[in-house]
KEFIDO-770594 format. One line per field, with one value per residue: residue number from 1; residue in one letter; x, y, z of N, C-alpha, C in turn. Coordinates in nm, 2 decimals, m for minus. Layout:
! residues N
n = [NUM|...]
res = [A|...]
n.px = [X|...]
n.py = [Y|...]
n.pz = [Z|...]
ca.px = [X|...]
ca.py = [Y|...]
ca.pz = [Z|...]
c.px = [X|...]
c.py = [Y|...]
c.pz = [Z|...]
! end
This chain:
! residues 322
n = [1|2|3|4|5|6|7|8|9|10|11|12|13|14|15|16|17|18|19|20|21|22|23|24|25|26|27|28|29|30|31|32|33|34|35|36|37|38|39|40|41|42|43|44|45|46|47|48|49|50|51|52|53|54|55|56|57|58|59|60|61|62|63|64|65|66|67|68|69|70|71|72|73|74|75|76|77|78|79|80|81|82|83|84|85|86|87|88|89|90|91|92|93|94|95|96|97|98|99|100|101|102|103|104|105|106|107|108|109|110|111|112|113|114|115|116|117|118|119|120|121|122|123|124|125|126|127|128|129|130|131|132|133|134|135|136|137|138|139|140|141|142|143|144|145|146|147|148|149|150|151|152|153|154|155|156|157|158|159|160|161|162|163|164|165|166|167|168|169|170|171|172|173|174|175|176|177|178|179|180|181|182|183|184|185|186|187|188|189|190|191|192|193|194|195|196|197|198|199|200|201|202|203|204|205|206|207|208|209|210|211|212|213|214|215|216|217|218|219|220|221|222|223|224|225|226|227|228|229|230|231|232|233|234|235|236|237|238|239|240|241|242|243|244|245|246|247|248|249|250|251|252|253|254|255|256|257|258|259|260|261|262|263|264|265|266|267|268|269|270|271|272|273|274|275|276|277|278|279|280|281|282|283|284|285|286|287|288|289|290|291|292|293|294|295|296|297|298|299|300|301|302|303|304|305|306|307|308|309|310|311|312|313|314|315|316|317|318|319|320|321|322]
res = [M|Q|E|F|F|Q|F|V|G|G|Y|W|W|L|V|F|P|L|L|G|V|L|G|G|A|G|R|A|W|E|R|G|A|R|R|R|H|Q|R|R|L|E|V|L|H|A|K|A|E|L|K|A|A|A|A|A|G|R|A|L|P|A|T|A|P|I|T|T|T|S|V|G|A|G|A|G|A|T|A|S|A|P|A|A|T|Q|L|E|R|L|L|A|S|H|D|A|V|T|A|R|W|L|E|Y|E|L|D|V|A|K|I|I|A|F|P|A|M|S|D|G|R|Q|P|L|T|A|A|F|L|R|A|K|K|M|A|D|G|L|R|P|A|S|P|K|A|R|L|S|R|E|Q|L|A|E|Y|R|N|A|V|T|D|Y|E|V|A|F|D|V|A|E|R|D|A|R|R|I|K|D|S|S|F|S|V|V|E|R|K|R|L|D|T|A|K|Q|L|L|S|V|A|I|D|Q|A|A|T|P|A|E|R|Q|L|A|Y|R|R|V|R|E|E|L|D|G|L|I|S|L|S|D|E|A|I|E|V|L|E|H|K|V|T|L|E|L|T|T|G|A|Q|P|R|V|P|D|A|A|A|P|A|S|T|A|P|P|A|P|S|A|G|A|T|P|S|P|S|P|G|P|V|P|Q|S|A|S|P|P|L|A|E|P|L|P|L|P|M|R|E|P|K|T|G|P|W|P|V|P|A|R|G|T|N|T|A|P|G|R|V|T|H|P|K|P|Q|P]
n.px = [20.86|20.93|21.21|21.26|21.20|21.39|21.62|21.59|21.59|21.85|22.01|21.93|22.06|22.14|21.97|22.03|22.27|22.15|21.95|22.11|22.23|22.00|21.92|22.13|22.10|21.85|21.90|22.09|21.92|21.74|21.91|21.98|21.72|21.67|21.87|21.78|21.53|21.61|21.75|21.55|21.39|21.56|21.57|21.30|21.28|21.46|21.32|21.09|21.20|21.29|21.04|20.92|21.09|21.06|20.78|20.79|20.94|20.76|20.56|20.65|20.61|20.55|20.81|20.89|21.01|21.36|21.45|21.42|21.12|20.87|20.79|20.84|21.18|21.24|21.05|21.13|21.38|21.31|21.17|21.36|21.54|21.48|21.49|21.76|21.89|21.80|21.91|22.18|22.19|22.13|22.35|22.55|22.47|22.50|22.78|22.87|22.79|22.94|23.20|23.20|23.18|23.42|23.60|23.59|23.68|23.94|24.09|24.29|24.29|24.02|23.91|24.00|23.88|23.60|23.52|23.29|23.19|23.34|23.29|23.13|22.96|22.79|22.45|22.33|22.54|22.57|22.33|22.36|22.58|22.45|22.26|22.43|22.55|22.32|22.26|22.50|22.48|22.26|22.35|22.39|22.61|22.71|22.63|22.49|22.35|22.08|21.78|21.48|21.16|21.09|21.34|21.48|21.33|21.37|21.65|21.66|21.52|21.70|21.93|21.83|21.77|22.03|22.16|22.01|22.06|22.33|22.35|22.21|22.38|22.62|22.55|22.49|22.74|22.90|22.78|22.82|23.10|23.39|23.27|23.21|23.44|23.67|23.82|24.09|24.13|24.05|24.25|24.46|24.37|24.38|24.65|24.74|24.63|24.77|25.03|24.99|24.97|25.23|25.36|25.29|25.40|25.58|25.78|25.90|26.17|26.30|26.35|26.19|25.93|25.91|25.93|25.70|25.50|25.52|25.45|25.18|25.06|25.10|24.95|24.69|24.65|24.44|24.24|24.12|24.05|24.23|24.20|24.36|24.38|24.36|24.60|24.79|24.74|24.81|25.09|25.17|25.13|25.32|25.56|25.56|25.58|25.84|25.98|25.93|26.03|26.31|26.60|26.71|27.02|27.29|27.49|27.85|28.07|28.22|28.55|28.81|28.91|29.20|29.48|29.70|29.89|29.82|30.01|30.25|30.23|30.43|30.50|30.44|30.53|30.67|30.49|30.57|30.55|30.31|30.39|30.39|30.09|30.08|29.99|29.76|29.92|29.89|29.91|30.20|30.21|30.25|30.56|30.61|30.74|31.07|31.13|31.27|31.61|31.72|31.96|32.25|32.30|32.56|32.65|32.80|32.75|32.62|32.83|32.84|32.94|33.24|33.39|33.48|33.40|33.17|32.82|32.61|32.45|32.48|32.54|32.81|32.92|33.15|33.43|33.47|33.73|34.00]
n.py = [m6.71|m6.84|m6.82|m6.99|m7.25|m7.25|m7.27|m7.51|m7.68|m7.64|m7.73|m7.99|m8.22|m8.20|m8.32|m8.59|m8.59|m8.46|m8.63|m8.84|m8.72|m8.66|m8.93|m9.03|m8.87|m8.95|m9.22|m9.19|m9.06|m9.27|m9.47|m9.34|m9.32|m9.59|m9.65|m9.49|m9.60|m9.86|m9.80|m9.69|m9.92|m10.07|m9.92|m9.93|m10.21|m10.24|m10.09|m10.25|m10.48|m10.39|m10.32|m10.58|m10.71|m10.56|m10.61|m10.89|m10.89|m10.77|m10.96|m11.18|m11.38|m11.24|m11.21|m11.29|m11.06|m11.06|m11.01|m11.12|m11.19|m11.20|m11.45|m11.81|m11.95|m12.15|m12.10|m11.85|m11.90|m12.07|m11.89|m11.70|m11.83|m11.87|m11.60|m11.53|m11.70|m11.59|m11.34|m11.40|m11.49|m11.25|m11.10|m11.24|m11.21|m10.94|m10.91|m11.05|m10.90|m10.67|m10.77|m10.83|m10.57|m10.46|m10.59|m10.44|m10.20|m10.24|m10.38|m10.29|m10.36|m10.42|m10.17|m10.02|m10.15|m10.13|m9.85|m9.71|m9.82|m9.71|m9.44|m9.19|m9.01|m9.13|m9.21|m9.46|m9.57|m9.39|m9.42|m9.68|m9.64|m9.49|m9.67|m9.86|m9.71|m9.68|m9.95|m10.02|m9.85|m9.96|m10.20|m10.46|m10.51|m10.77|m11.11|m11.21|m11.00|m10.83|m10.76|m10.58|m10.66|m10.46|m10.34|m10.55|m10.60|m10.36|m10.36|m10.58|m10.49|m10.29|m10.43|m10.58|m10.37|m10.28|m10.50|m10.52|m10.26|m10.28|m10.49|m10.37|m10.14|m10.27|m10.41|m10.20|m10.07|m10.27|m10.26|m10.00|m9.97|m9.82|m9.61|m9.35|m9.20|m9.01|m9.06|m9.03|m9.06|m9.32|m9.46|m9.41|m9.55|m9.81|m9.83|m9.82|m10.05|m10.25|m10.19|m10.25|m10.53|m10.60|m10.50|m10.68|m10.92|m11.21|m11.29|m11.06|m10.82|m10.69|m10.41|m10.34|m10.40|m10.21|m9.97|m10.00|m10.00|m9.73|m9.60|m9.68|m9.54|m9.28|m9.28|m9.32|m9.09|m8.82|m8.94|m9.17|m9.19|m9.34|m9.52|m9.51|m9.76|m9.92|m9.85|m9.94|m10.22|m10.27|m10.20|m10.39|m10.62|m10.58|m10.57|m10.83|m10.99|m10.91|m11.02|m11.29|m11.35|m11.34|m11.54|m11.79|m11.77|m11.98|m12.14|m12.13|m12.41|m12.58|m12.53|m12.77|m12.95|m12.88|m13.09|m13.08|m13.19|m13.15|m12.92|m13.06|m13.07|m12.92|m13.10|m13.35|m13.65|m13.68|m13.85|m14.10|m13.99|m14.10|m14.29|m14.22|m14.30|m14.57|m14.55|m14.71|m14.86|m14.85|m15.12|m15.12|m15.00|m15.21|m15.20|m15.11|m15.35|m15.34|m15.26|m15.48|m15.44|m15.35|m15.52|m15.38|m15.35|m15.52|m15.50|m15.33|m14.99|m14.74|m14.48|m14.13|m13.93|m13.73|m13.58|m13.31|m13.32|m13.45|m13.43|m13.28|m13.48|m13.72|m14.07|m14.28|m14.61|m14.84|m15.00|m15.34|m15.53|m15.69]
n.pz = [1.80|1.57|1.58|1.79|1.68|1.48|1.64|1.76|1.54|1.46|1.67|1.74|1.81|2.07|2.23|2.30|2.47|2.69|2.76|2.86|3.09|3.24|3.28|3.44|3.67|3.76|3.82|4.03|4.22|4.27|4.38|4.62|4.74|4.78|4.97|5.18|5.23|5.32|5.55|5.70|5.73|5.89|6.12|6.20|6.24|6.46|6.65|6.67|6.78|7.03|7.14|7.15|7.32|7.55|7.60|7.64|7.88|8.05|8.04|8.19|8.48|8.79|9.02|9.35|9.60|9.67|9.92|10.25|10.43|10.68|10.64|10.66|10.69|10.50|10.30|10.21|10.10|9.89|9.73|9.66|9.51|9.22|9.14|9.19|9.01|8.77|8.79|8.77|8.50|8.37|8.43|8.31|8.04|8.01|8.05|7.83|7.61|7.66|7.63|7.36|7.26|7.35|7.18|6.95|7.04|7.14|6.96|6.70|6.43|6.38|6.45|6.24|6.02|6.08|6.15|6.24|6.47|6.68|6.66|6.80|6.69|6.51|6.48|6.56|6.70|6.90|7.03|7.12|7.31|7.50|7.59|7.70|7.91|8.07|8.14|8.27|8.49|8.63|8.70|8.94|9.23|9.28|9.20|9.42|9.53|9.68|9.54|9.47|9.33|9.14|9.09|8.97|8.74|8.61|8.56|8.40|8.17|8.09|8.02|7.81|7.62|7.59|7.46|7.22|7.11|7.07|6.87|6.66|6.61|6.55|6.31|6.14|6.13|6.01|5.76|5.65|5.68|5.57|5.43|5.49|5.47|5.27|4.94|4.95|5.22|5.26|5.12|5.30|5.52|5.42|5.38|5.64|5.74|5.60|5.70|5.96|5.96|5.91|6.13|6.33|6.25|6.26|6.08|6.00|6.04|6.36|6.33|6.10|6.21|6.41|6.26|6.10|6.30|6.39|6.15|6.12|6.34|6.24|6.00|6.10|6.24|6.29|6.15|6.28|6.62|6.85|7.15|7.48|7.59|7.36|7.22|7.41|7.40|7.14|7.14|7.31|7.16|6.95|7.09|7.20|6.97|6.90|7.11|7.10|6.85|6.87|6.89|7.12|7.29|7.25|7.48|7.49|7.43|7.71|7.82|7.79|8.08|8.28|8.28|8.45|8.72|9.08|9.29|9.51|9.87|10.14|10.35|10.26|10.11|9.79|9.54|9.31|8.97|8.75|8.46|8.11|7.95|7.75|7.41|7.20|6.95|6.60|6.36|6.15|5.82|5.54|5.36|5.02|4.78|4.64|4.30|4.05|3.94|3.62|3.42|3.26|2.91|2.73|2.48|2.19|2.15|1.93|1.85|1.85|1.58|1.60|1.43|1.22|0.96|0.94|0.94|1.18|1.42|1.28|1.28|1.35|1.29|1.46|1.31|1.25|1.39|1.22]
ca.px = [20.83|21.01|21.34|21.27|21.20|21.52|21.72|21.57|21.63|21.99|22.07|21.85|22.15|22.16|21.87|22.10|22.35|22.06|21.89|22.21|22.24|21.88|21.92|22.22|22.05|21.75|21.96|22.14|21.81|21.69|22.00|21.96|21.59|21.68|21.94|21.70|21.43|21.67|21.78|21.42|21.34|21.64|21.52|21.17|21.31|21.52|21.21|21.01|21.27|21.28|20.90|20.90|21.17|20.99|20.66|20.83|20.98|20.64|20.48|20.71|20.54|20.61|20.89|20.88|21.13|21.46|21.46|21.34|21.01|20.83|20.75|20.94|21.31|21.23|20.97|21.20|21.49|21.25|21.13|21.47|21.63|21.46|21.54|21.91|21.93|21.77|22.01|22.31|22.18|22.13|22.49|22.62|22.44|22.57|22.93|22.89|22.78|23.06|23.32|23.19|23.21|23.56|23.67|23.59|23.75|24.08|24.16|24.31|24.25|23.87|23.88|24.03|23.78|23.47|23.54|23.17|23.17|23.41|23.25|23.01|22.88|22.69|22.33|22.31|22.65|22.54|22.22|22.42|22.65|22.35|22.20|22.54|22.56|22.21|22.28|22.61|22.43|22.17|22.41|22.42|22.75|22.74|22.51|22.42|22.29|21.93|21.71|21.34|21.10|21.10|21.48|21.52|21.26|21.43|21.78|21.63|21.49|21.82|22.02|21.77|21.80|22.18|22.18|21.95|22.13|22.46|22.33|22.18|22.50|22.72|22.50|22.51|22.89|22.95|22.72|22.88|23.24|23.46|23.21|23.20|23.56|23.69|23.90|24.23|24.13|24.04|24.38|24.54|24.33|24.43|24.80|24.75|24.59|24.89|25.14|24.96|25.00|25.38|25.40|25.27|25.44|25.71|25.88|25.96|26.28|26.26|26.35|26.07|25.81|25.90|25.89|25.56|25.41|25.52|25.37|25.04|25.02|25.10|24.84|24.56|24.64|24.34|24.13|24.05|24.10|24.26|24.20|24.49|24.39|24.39|24.74|24.86|24.73|24.89|25.23|25.20|25.15|25.44|25.67|25.55|25.64|25.98|26.04|25.92|26.11|26.45|26.65|26.79|27.17|27.34|27.62|27.97|28.11|28.31|28.69|28.86|28.98|29.35|29.53|29.82|29.88|29.83|30.14|30.26|30.25|30.56|30.53|30.41|30.64|30.62|30.47|30.62|30.45|30.29|30.45|30.29|30.01|30.11|29.88|29.75|29.98|29.83|30.01|30.26|30.17|30.36|30.63|30.61|30.86|31.14|31.13|31.40|31.69|31.76|32.11|32.28|32.35|32.71|32.68|32.85|32.65|32.67|32.90|32.82|33.07|33.28|33.47|33.43|33.35|33.04|32.70|32.56|32.35|32.52|32.60|32.92|32.94|33.29|33.46|33.52|33.88|34.03]
ca.py = [m6.86|m6.89|m6.84|m7.11|m7.36|m7.25|m7.31|m7.65|m7.74|m7.64|m7.80|m8.11|m8.33|m8.18|m8.41|m8.71|m8.58|m8.42|m8.76|m8.91|m8.65|m8.69|m9.07|m9.05|m8.81|m9.04|m9.34|m9.15|m9.04|m9.40|m9.53|m9.27|m9.36|m9.73|m9.65|m9.43|m9.70|m9.97|m9.75|m9.68|m10.05|m10.12|m9.85|m9.99|m10.34|m10.23|m10.05|m10.37|m10.57|m10.33|m10.34|m10.72|m10.75|m10.50|m10.69|m11.02|m10.87|m10.75|m11.08|m11.28|m11.38|m11.16|m11.28|m11.24|m10.99|m11.14|m10.98|m11.22|m11.13|m11.27|m11.59|m11.90|m11.94|m12.23|m12.04|m11.74|m11.95|m12.12|m11.78|m11.62|m11.91|m11.83|m11.46|m11.54|m11.76|m11.49|m11.23|m11.45|m11.49|m11.12|m11.05|m11.31|m11.15|m10.81|m10.93|m11.10|m10.78|m10.58|m10.84|m10.81|m10.43|m10.44|m10.63|m10.32|m10.09|m10.27|m10.44|m10.18|m10.40|m10.40|m10.03|m9.97|m10.21|m10.08|m9.73|m9.65|m9.87|m9.62|m9.30|m9.15|m8.92|m9.21|m9.21|m9.59|m9.59|m9.30|m9.49|m9.80|m9.59|m9.45|m9.80|m9.92|m9.64|m9.71|m10.08|m10.02|m9.78|m10.04|m10.33|m10.48|m10.53|m10.91|m11.20|m11.23|m10.88|m10.84|m10.67|m10.59|m10.70|m10.35|m10.32|m10.66|m10.58|m10.24|m10.40|m10.67|m10.41|m10.22|m10.53|m10.61|m10.25|m10.28|m10.61|m10.48|m10.15|m10.32|m10.56|m10.28|m10.06|m10.36|m10.44|m10.08|m10.05|m10.36|m10.23|m9.88|m9.98|m9.69|m9.53|m9.21|m9.13|m8.97|m9.15|m9.02|m9.12|m9.47|m9.51|m9.40|m9.66|m9.93|m9.84|m9.85|m10.19|m10.33|m10.18|m10.32|m10.67|m10.61|m10.47|m10.80|m11.03|m11.27|m11.30|m10.93|m10.79|m10.59|m10.27|m10.33|m10.39|m10.08|m9.87|m10.02|m9.95|m9.58|m9.56|m9.70|m9.43|m9.16|m9.29|m9.30|m8.96|m8.73|m9.02|m9.25|m9.17|m9.46|m9.50|m9.54|m9.90|m9.98|m9.83|m10.03|m10.35|m10.28|m10.20|m10.52|m10.72|m10.56|m10.61|m10.97|m11.04|m10.89|m11.11|m11.43|m11.37|m11.35|m11.68|m11.80|m11.78|m12.11|m12.12|m12.20|m12.54|m12.56|m12.56|m12.89|m12.93|m12.89|m13.22|m13.07|m13.25|m13.04|m12.91|m13.13|m12.99|m12.92|m13.21|m13.47|m13.71|m13.68|m13.98|m14.10|m13.96|m14.21|m14.28|m14.19|m14.41|m14.61|m14.55|m14.83|m14.84|m14.92|m15.19|m15.04|m15.04|m15.29|m15.12|m15.17|m15.42|m15.27|m15.31|m15.54|m15.36|m15.41|m15.53|m15.30|m15.43|m15.51|m15.49|m15.20|m14.88|m14.65|m14.36|m14.02|m13.88|m13.60|m13.51|m13.18|m13.33|m13.51|m13.34|m13.30|m13.59|m13.84|m14.18|m14.36|m14.74|m14.88|m15.10|m15.46|m15.56|m15.82]
ca.pz = [1.79|1.45|1.62|1.87|1.60|1.42|1.73|1.78|1.42|1.44|1.78|1.78|1.86|2.22|2.31|2.34|2.60|2.79|2.81|2.94|3.22|3.32|3.33|3.56|3.79|3.81|3.89|4.16|4.32|4.30|4.48|4.75|4.79|4.83|5.10|5.29|5.27|5.39|5.68|5.77|5.77|6.00|6.25|6.24|6.30|6.59|6.75|6.70|6.87|7.16|7.20|7.18|7.44|7.67|7.62|7.70|8.02|8.13|8.05|8.28|8.61|8.90|9.11|9.49|9.63|9.72|10.06|10.33|10.51|10.80|10.61|10.71|10.62|10.39|10.19|10.16|10.02|9.77|9.65|9.61|9.41|9.08|9.12|9.19|8.88|8.67|8.80|8.71|8.36|8.32|8.45|8.20|7.91|8.02|8.03|7.69|7.52|7.69|7.57|7.21|7.23|7.37|7.06|6.85|7.11|7.17|6.84|6.60|6.30|6.37|6.45|6.10|5.93|6.11|6.23|6.29|6.61|6.77|6.63|6.88|6.60|6.44|6.56|6.62|6.80|7.02|7.11|7.20|7.42|7.60|7.65|7.78|8.03|8.15|8.19|8.37|8.61|8.71|8.73|9.08|9.26|9.27|9.18|9.55|9.57|9.70|9.46|9.47|9.20|9.05|9.05|8.88|8.61|8.55|8.51|8.28|8.05|8.05|7.96|7.68|7.54|7.56|7.36|7.09|7.06|7.02|6.75|6.55|6.58|6.48|6.18|6.06|6.11|5.91|5.63|5.59|5.68|5.57|5.32|5.53|5.45|5.13|4.87|5.01|5.36|5.25|5.09|5.42|5.60|5.36|5.41|5.78|5.76|5.55|5.79|6.09|5.94|5.91|6.27|6.42|6.17|6.32|5.98|5.97|6.14|6.46|6.27|6.02|6.29|6.48|6.16|6.06|6.41|6.39|6.03|6.15|6.42|6.16|5.91|6.16|6.31|6.23|6.09|6.39|6.75|6.93|7.30|7.54|7.60|7.23|7.20|7.50|7.35|7.01|7.17|7.37|7.05|6.88|7.18|7.22|6.85|6.90|7.21|7.05|6.73|6.91|6.91|7.24|7.27|7.29|7.55|7.43|7.50|7.82|7.78|7.86|8.21|8.28|8.33|8.53|8.86|9.18|9.35|9.64|9.99|10.19|10.44|10.20|10.02|9.65|9.49|9.17|8.87|8.66|8.33|8.00|7.91|7.61|7.32|7.12|6.82|6.49|6.29|6.04|5.69|5.47|5.26|4.89|4.74|4.54|4.17|4.01|3.86|3.49|3.39|3.14|2.80|2.71|2.34|2.15|2.13|1.83|1.90|1.76|1.52|1.65|1.33|1.17|0.83|0.94|0.97|1.31|1.43|1.20|1.37|1.28|1.36|1.46|1.21|1.31|1.38|1.15]
c.px = [20.92|21.15|21.36|21.28|21.33|21.63|21.71|21.61|21.78|22.07|21.99|21.93|22.17|22.07|21.94|22.18|22.26|21.99|21.98|22.23|22.12|21.87|22.01|22.17|21.93|21.80|22.02|22.03|21.75|21.77|21.98|21.83|21.60|21.76|21.86|21.59|21.49|21.70|21.65|21.37|21.43|21.60|21.39|21.19|21.37|21.41|21.12|21.07|21.27|21.14|20.87|20.97|21.10|20.86|20.69|20.87|20.86|20.55|20.53|20.63|20.62|20.68|20.89|21.01|21.23|21.48|21.37|21.24|20.98|20.79|20.87|21.07|21.31|21.16|21.05|21.32|21.43|21.22|21.25|21.56|21.60|21.51|21.69|21.96|21.91|21.87|22.14|22.30|22.19|22.28|22.57|22.60|22.50|22.72|22.96|22.89|22.90|23.18|23.31|23.22|23.36|23.65|23.69|23.67|23.90|24.16|24.17|24.27|24.10|23.83|23.90|23.92|23.64|23.48|23.41|23.14|23.24|23.38|23.12|22.92|22.77|22.57|22.31|22.42|22.62|22.43|22.27|22.50|22.56|22.29|22.31|22.55|22.44|22.22|22.39|22.56|22.34|22.23|22.44|22.57|22.79|22.61|22.43|22.35|22.14|21.86|21.56|21.29|21.11|21.24|21.52|21.46|21.33|21.57|21.76|21.60|21.61|21.91|21.96|21.79|21.95|22.21|22.13|22.02|22.27|22.45|22.30|22.30|22.60|22.68|22.52|22.66|22.95|22.89|22.80|23.03|23.31|23.40|23.20|23.33|23.58|23.79|24.04|24.24|24.12|24.17|24.47|24.50|24.38|24.58|24.82|24.72|24.71|25.01|25.12|24.99|25.15|25.42|25.39|25.31|25.57|25.81|25.95|26.07|26.23|26.25|26.23|25.94|25.80|25.87|25.75|25.46|25.41|25.44|25.22|24.99|25.01|24.98|24.71|24.54|24.55|24.23|24.05|24.12|24.11|24.26|24.34|24.50|24.42|24.54|24.83|24.86|24.81|25.04|25.27|25.22|25.28|25.56|25.67|25.61|25.79|26.05|26.04|26.00|26.26|26.49|26.73|26.94|27.21|27.47|27.73|28.01|28.22|28.45|28.73|28.93|29.12|29.39|29.66|29.80|29.89|29.97|30.15|30.28|30.39|30.60|30.50|30.52|30.59|30.60|30.52|30.51|30.43|30.34|30.34|30.22|30.04|29.98|29.88|29.80|29.92|29.94|30.07|30.22|30.28|30.42|30.62|30.74|30.93|31.14|31.26|31.47|31.72|31.91|32.14|32.33|32.49|32.74|32.73|32.74|32.71|32.72|32.88|32.95|33.10|33.37|33.40|33.37|33.21|32.93|32.66|32.44|32.37|32.58|32.70|32.93|33.09|33.31|33.51|33.66|33.90|34.09]
c.py = [m6.92|m6.91|m6.96|m7.24|m7.37|m7.31|m7.47|m7.73|m7.75|m7.72|m7.92|m8.22|m8.31|m8.27|m8.53|m8.69|m8.53|m8.54|m8.84|m8.85|m8.67|m8.83|m9.09|m8.99|m8.89|m9.16|m9.31|m9.13|m9.18|m9.48|m9.47|m9.31|m9.50|m9.73|m9.59|m9.53|m9.82|m9.92|m9.74|m9.81|m10.10|m10.05|m9.91|m10.13|m10.34|m10.18|m10.17|m10.46|m10.52|m10.34|m10.48|m10.76|m10.69|m10.57|m10.82|m11.00|m10.84|m10.87|m11.19|m11.27|m11.30|m11.25|m11.22|m11.17|m11.09|m11.12|m11.07|m11.14|m11.22|m11.41|m11.68|m11.90|m12.03|m12.17|m11.93|m11.79|m12.00|m12.00|m11.70|m11.70|m11.88|m11.69|m11.46|m11.59|m11.66|m11.38|m11.28|m11.45|m11.35|m11.06|m11.12|m11.25|m11.01|m10.82|m10.97|m10.98|m10.69|m10.64|m10.82|m10.66|m10.40|m10.49|m10.52|m10.21|m10.11|m10.32|m10.33|m10.23|m10.39|m10.25|m9.97|m10.03|m10.16|m9.96|m9.67|m9.70|m9.78|m9.47|m9.27|m9.06|m9.00|m9.23|m9.35|m9.62|m9.51|m9.37|m9.61|m9.75|m9.55|m9.57|m9.86|m9.84|m9.66|m9.85|m10.09|m9.95|m9.87|m10.18|m10.35|m10.52|m10.67|m10.99|m11.22|m11.11|m10.90|m10.73|m10.69|m10.63|m10.59|m10.33|m10.43|m10.64|m10.46|m10.28|m10.50|m10.59|m10.33|m10.31|m10.56|m10.49|m10.25|m10.38|m10.57|m10.36|m10.19|m10.40|m10.47|m10.19|m10.14|m10.38|m10.32|m10.05|m10.14|m10.33|m10.11|m9.89|m9.85|m9.60|m9.38|m9.13|m9.10|m9.07|m9.15|m9.08|m9.27|m9.53|m9.51|m9.52|m9.79|m9.95|m9.87|m10.00|m10.28|m10.32|m10.25|m10.47|m10.70|m10.59|m10.59|m10.93|m11.08|m11.28|m11.17|m10.91|m10.70|m10.45|m10.25|m10.32|m10.26|m9.97|m9.88|m9.97|m9.79|m9.53|m9.57|m9.58|m9.30|m9.16|m9.27|m9.17|m8.87|m8.81|m9.09|m9.22|m9.30|m9.44|m9.55|m9.70|m9.97|m9.97|m9.92|m10.17|m10.37|m10.28|m10.33|m10.63|m10.71|m10.60|m10.76|m11.04|m11.02|m10.99|m11.25|m11.45|m11.38|m11.50|m11.69|m11.82|m11.91|m12.09|m12.19|m12.32|m12.51|m12.61|m12.69|m12.86|m12.95|m13.02|m13.20|m13.12|m13.13|m13.04|m12.98|m13.03|m13.00|m13.04|m13.34|m13.52|m13.72|m13.82|m13.98|m14.08|m14.07|m14.19|m14.25|m14.32|m14.45|m14.61|m14.67|m14.80|m14.92|m15.00|m15.12|m15.10|m15.12|m15.20|m15.19|m15.23|m15.34|m15.34|m15.37|m15.45|m15.43|m15.41|m15.45|m15.39|m15.41|m15.49|m15.35|m15.11|m14.79|m14.52|m14.24|m13.97|m13.75|m13.53|m13.39|m13.20|m13.40|m13.41|m13.37|m13.39|m13.71|m13.94|m14.26|m14.49|m14.78|m15.00|m15.22|m15.48|m15.69|m15.92]
c.pz = [1.67|1.49|1.71|1.79|1.52|1.51|1.75|1.66|1.40|1.55|1.83|1.84|2.01|2.30|2.37|2.47|2.72|2.85|2.90|3.08|3.30|3.37|3.45|3.68|3.85|3.88|4.02|4.27|4.36|4.40|4.62|4.82|4.85|4.96|5.21|5.33|5.35|5.53|5.76|5.82|5.89|6.13|6.30|6.30|6.44|6.69|6.78|6.79|7.01|7.22|7.23|7.31|7.57|7.70|7.69|7.85|8.10|8.14|8.14|8.41|8.71|8.99|9.25|9.52|9.70|9.87|10.14|10.41|10.63|10.77|10.66|10.63|10.50|10.27|10.13|10.07|9.89|9.67|9.59|9.51|9.27|9.05|9.11|9.06|8.77|8.67|8.74|8.56|8.30|8.33|8.34|8.06|7.90|7.99|7.89|7.59|7.54|7.63|7.42|7.18|7.25|7.25|6.96|6.91|7.13|7.05|6.73|6.46|6.28|6.38|6.31|6.00|5.95|6.20|6.29|6.43|6.71|6.75|6.70|6.80|6.53|6.53|6.63|6.73|6.92|7.10|7.18|7.32|7.53|7.67|7.74|7.92|8.13|8.22|8.30|8.50|8.70|8.74|8.88|9.11|9.24|9.24|9.31|9.60|9.58|9.63|9.48|9.33|9.10|9.00|8.95|8.75|8.54|8.49|8.39|8.16|8.00|7.98|7.82|7.58|7.50|7.45|7.22|7.03|7.00|6.88|6.63|6.51|6.50|6.34|6.09|6.03|6.01|5.77|5.57|5.58|5.68|5.46|5.36|5.51|5.30|5.07|4.92|5.15|5.36|5.21|5.21|5.51|5.55|5.39|5.55|5.81|5.71|5.65|5.92|6.08|5.95|6.06|6.36|6.35|6.23|6.21|5.95|6.08|6.24|6.41|6.18|6.10|6.36|6.38|6.12|6.17|6.41|6.27|6.05|6.23|6.34|6.06|5.97|6.23|6.23|6.16|6.20|6.52|6.83|7.08|7.36|7.56|7.47|7.19|7.28|7.45|7.22|7.05|7.24|7.27|6.98|6.97|7.20|7.09|6.85|7.00|7.16|6.93|6.76|6.93|7.04|7.21|7.33|7.36|7.48|7.50|7.60|7.77|7.85|7.99|8.20|8.34|8.42|8.67|8.96|9.24|9.48|9.76|10.04|10.27|10.37|10.11|9.88|9.60|9.34|9.07|8.78|8.52|8.23|7.97|7.77|7.53|7.24|6.98|6.71|6.42|6.17|5.91|5.62|5.36|5.13|4.85|4.64|4.40|4.13|3.92|3.73|3.47|3.26|3.03|2.77|2.56|2.30|2.11|2.02|1.90|1.81|1.71|1.57|1.55|1.28|1.03|0.83|0.98|1.11|1.32|1.35|1.30|1.28|1.36|1.35|1.36|1.29|1.29|1.31|1.24]
! end
């Protein structure tokens, strides 16, 4: 016991780092508990929506079968009209959810931003795909198809499950985004997102766009599996940008027509060729007047001395004659 107290007395300062480690572990456990609680609430909310939709479907008044019976023709048409309208609304809702889902399946930018919507390993995405398969299997061929009351109610419940499952999966995918990837994989996704913006940019050159498209495919290889339809849509966008970026070629100006007269035939008398057309002559410019000539002076000019006794540059004036 004495040794324990000696150890504590010598290493009492270890209490502070241990408290920091325990505090960090407690905060991490608290964050995990909050995430688990939030996910549990979302699952409960989705189940409540499913139960409410199912209860609302059962609470609707029973609709007469669309198939005509021995009742009069007018009564059968009156009974089938509400059912046909309801079937059209269900088909419109089905198509709307499918269109929203295709935005995540065909748009590569959304696939990179929200990869969970294309990952069947996610529980909510898998539940949505099962609901989609069920709704597609119960979908009638056309709005004019004749369905019984039970078939219409079953298809209504399938479409409701389909809508709720998609909303829950979309909300979860927007929440987690790319958190399921590692740091290196997130950097690759960010690089692919930047290269994708270059691949569909009209300001980039064709060579830059083609290179960016190949780099996007390389960065996503092994991270996200793109469907053939998504690749086709992306290639169409890149090709469209290359086509719209090219400038139309302006045709060259036509060469002036030759003015040479045609050769006369053998039996025709040659007509006199017209003389040259006089061109309008511009009036000649007025010539400048010559400057007046100066008369030379007649007075005697000093004559330079040419003797040998005089210095160079000396001027000798002539002596006047007596």
